N, C-alpha and C positions, 0 to 999 in steps of 0.2 A: 429431548432440546440438542443432545449435543448434536443429534442422524443432522438435524435441519440446520446446528450452525455448520456443520460441516459439508450440507449441499450446498448453503450463503457462499459461504470460504471457495469452495472450487466452482462455482458460476462465478466469482468476483475476477477469482483465480484464471477461469479464460477466457471471461470478458477482458480483462485486461491483456493477456497475448493476442489475443483477435487484436488491440490496439493497437499492440507494438508494431507488429506487422502490415498496419498499413504505411500510405506513405505521406502524409501529413503530420507537420512536428506538433499538434497541439493534437494530435490524436495519440500519437507517441506519449507525450508525457500526459495526459488520462490513463491511458494503458501501465503508468508506472503508480499510477498514483490507488490504481485498482488492484494492481501486486502489492500493495503497502498493506492499503485493506483489507484485501485478501490474506495475508499476515499476521494480522492482530485478531482476525477472527479465532483462523487455522491455532494461536496461540494460544490465544481464549480460552479453545474449547478445552488444547491438551494439559490443561490447566483446573478440569473438571469444572462444570461448573453449580456452586451451588448456592443458595440463594436464604439467604435468614442466620446466618453464621456467622460470629465473627473472626475476622481477620487477626488478632492477638491472640495468643497461647496464655492462659492460666491453670489454673489448676484445676481441674473437677467440668474443665472445660470439652467435652469429648469430638466432640465437629466443628471444626478451624476451616475456614476461608483460607488457602494459598495466596500471601499476599504479591510472591512476584512475579504473577504472571501479567497480574496490573500493572505493575510501576514498571515489569518491561514493555507493554503494552503504551502506557503513557510515554517513556523516555522514546520507543516507536513512531509515536506521531507524532510528537514535537518534531525529528528529527525529520519524516515524509512533508509534515509543514515545510519545513527549512528546504529543500532538496527540487520540491514543488516548484517553489514557488525560487529559485534557483532557473530551475527547468524551463518555469513560465520567461523569466525576465532575457534569457539566453537564444529563446526562440521567437520570443519578439523582436529584440536585433539582430536576430539572421535574415528572418523577414523582411524588414524593414531595411535590411542594409543590400540583400538580392533580390528583393524586390519578387519571392515565394515562397511560401513553403511546402514546396512538392517538395520530397528528398533523393527522385531520381532529376530532377535537374540544378538541382545542390552537389549534386556529388561531381560534378563535371564532367569533360573529358578525358580521355586515355594521353594527350597531350599536355597537359596542364600540369 
């Protein structure tokens, strides 16, 4: 299961980097979202995937699930949602103010 999750995280990272290198602002925002989701899967995979084990330590429990990666991912999901929302608003305002979402056209000239 960890191998499949690692491959899926790698695909998300590769797709995210590909979108980050594009010229449209919306693709850049989508790329940042994909990279954050790849990081979530990577953290979850590094915490070892166990099913059916409780996340609470008690006497007599030999196998348990570490709740720390899940808590980190939950916090990261909230933060990435906020960042994605902010980036979407900034992209919308930039496209509306300048009439384009192409990064080459938004860069301006050297004389400006």
